[in-house]
C-alpha positions in Angstrom: 0.0 0.0 0.0 1.2 3.5 -0.8 0.3 6.1 1.8 -0.7 9.4 0.0 -1.5 11.3 3.1 -1.3 10.6 6.9 -1.9 12.4 10.1 -0.8 11.3 13.6 -1.4 12.8 17.0 2.1 11.8 18.0 4.6 14.5 17.9 7.6 12.6 16.5 8.1 12.7 12.8 9.9 9.4 12.6 7.0 7.4 14.1 5.7 4.7 11.8 2.2 5.2 10.6 0.3 2.0 11.8 -1.0 0.7 8.5 -2.3 -2.9 8.2 -2.4 -4.4 4.7 -4.6 -7.2 6.1 -7.3 -4.7 7.2 -6.9 -2.8 3.9 -7.3 -6.0 1.9 -10.4 -7.0 3.8 -12.1 -3.6 3.3 -11.1 -3.6 -0.4 -12.2 -7.1 -1.2 -15.5 -6.7 0.6 -16.1 -3.2 -0.7 -17.4 -2.3 2.7 -16.2 -0.3 5.7 -15.1 -2.3 8.7 -14.9 -1.6 12.4 -13.0 -3.5 15.0 -13.0 -2.5 18.7 -9.9 -4.6 19.3 -8.2 -5.7 16.1 -5.6 -7.9 17.9 -8.5 -10.1 19.2 -10.6 -9.9 16.1 -10.9 -13.3 14.4 -11.0 -11.6 10.9 -7.4 -10.6 11.4 -5.9 -13.5 13.3 -3.3 -14.1 10.6 -1.9 -10.6 10.7 1.4 -10.1 12.3 1.5 -6.4 11.6 -1.4 -5.7 14.0 0.7 -7.0 16.9 3.9 -5.4 15.6 2.3 -2.0 15.0 0.2 -2.2 18.2 -3.0 -1.4 16.3 -6.0 -1.9 18.6 -9.2 -0.2 17.6 -9.5 0.4 13.9 -11.8 1.6 11.2 -11.2 1.3 7.5 -13.4 2.4 4.6 -12.8 1.8 0.9 -13.1 4.8 -1.4 -15.2 3.5 -4.3 -16.1 5.3 -7.6 -19.7 5.2 -8.9 -19.0 1.8 -10.6 -17.8 0.4 -7.2 -14.2 0.3 -8.4 -11.6 1.0 -5.6 -9.8 4.3 -5.6 -8.2 3.8 -2.2 -9.0 3.6 1.5 -9.1 5.6 4.6 -7.9 3.8 7.7 -8.1 5.2 11.2 -6.5 3.4 14.1 -5.6 3.8 17.7 -3.2 2.1 20.1 -5.4 3.0 23.1 -8.1 0.5 24.0 -9.6 3.2 26.2 -10.6 5.1 23.0 -12.3 2.4 21.0 -14.1 3.4 17.8 -17.9 3.0 17.8 -20.6 2.4 15.1 -21.3 6.2 15.2 -17.6 6.8 14.4 -17.9 4.4 11.5 -21.0 6.2 10.2 -19.0 9.5 10.2 -16.1 7.8 8.4 -18.5 6.4 5.8 -19.8 9.9 5.1 -16.3 11.4 4.8 -15.2 8.4 2.6 -18.1 8.9 0.2 -17.3 12.6 -0.1 -13.6 11.9 -0.6 -14.4 9.3 -3.3 -16.6 11.7 -5.2 -13.9 14.4 -5.0 -11.2 12.0 -6.3 -13.5 10.9 -9.1 -14.3 14.6 -10.0 -10.6 15.4 -10.0 -9.9 12.5 -12.4 -12.7 13.6 -14.7 -11.4 17.1 -14.7 -7.9 16.0 -15.6 -9.3 13.9 -18.4 -11.3 16.9 -19.7 -8.2 19.1 -19.6 -6.2 16.5 -21.5 -9.0 16.2 -24.1 -9.1 19.9 -24.6 -5.3 20.0 -25.1 -5.6 17.3 -27.8 -8.4 19.2 -29.5 -6.2 22.4 -29.5 -3.3 20.5 -31.0 -5.6 19.0 -33.7 -6.9 22.5 -34.5 -3.4 23.9 -34.7 -2.3 21.0 -37.0 -5.2 21.6 -39.4 
């Protein structure tokens, strides 16, 4: 997975962003957001060594899907503190944000395509 953006509450810049490929793969393959109050005890992720290594506890992950349900990416939010577990309400908020992000990404892609098409049309006009 390639991280395009990240934000951490920790103050050190050299801290590793806790990112679990297992969780990302699960959300992408199902095409659905997932919530785990304690990922280290969640049977869906029992094979993941990174959860233990990265100390990921409570986690939410939502795929960013285009209008044809093709994956554009994911948003994963995690905490190492079991005292601050994510709730279904938190997941609903993440779903709302994910939907808006997916539409923004799709619109940006369409805009880039339109600009490229205009450039081709200008070059064709110039050539004629």
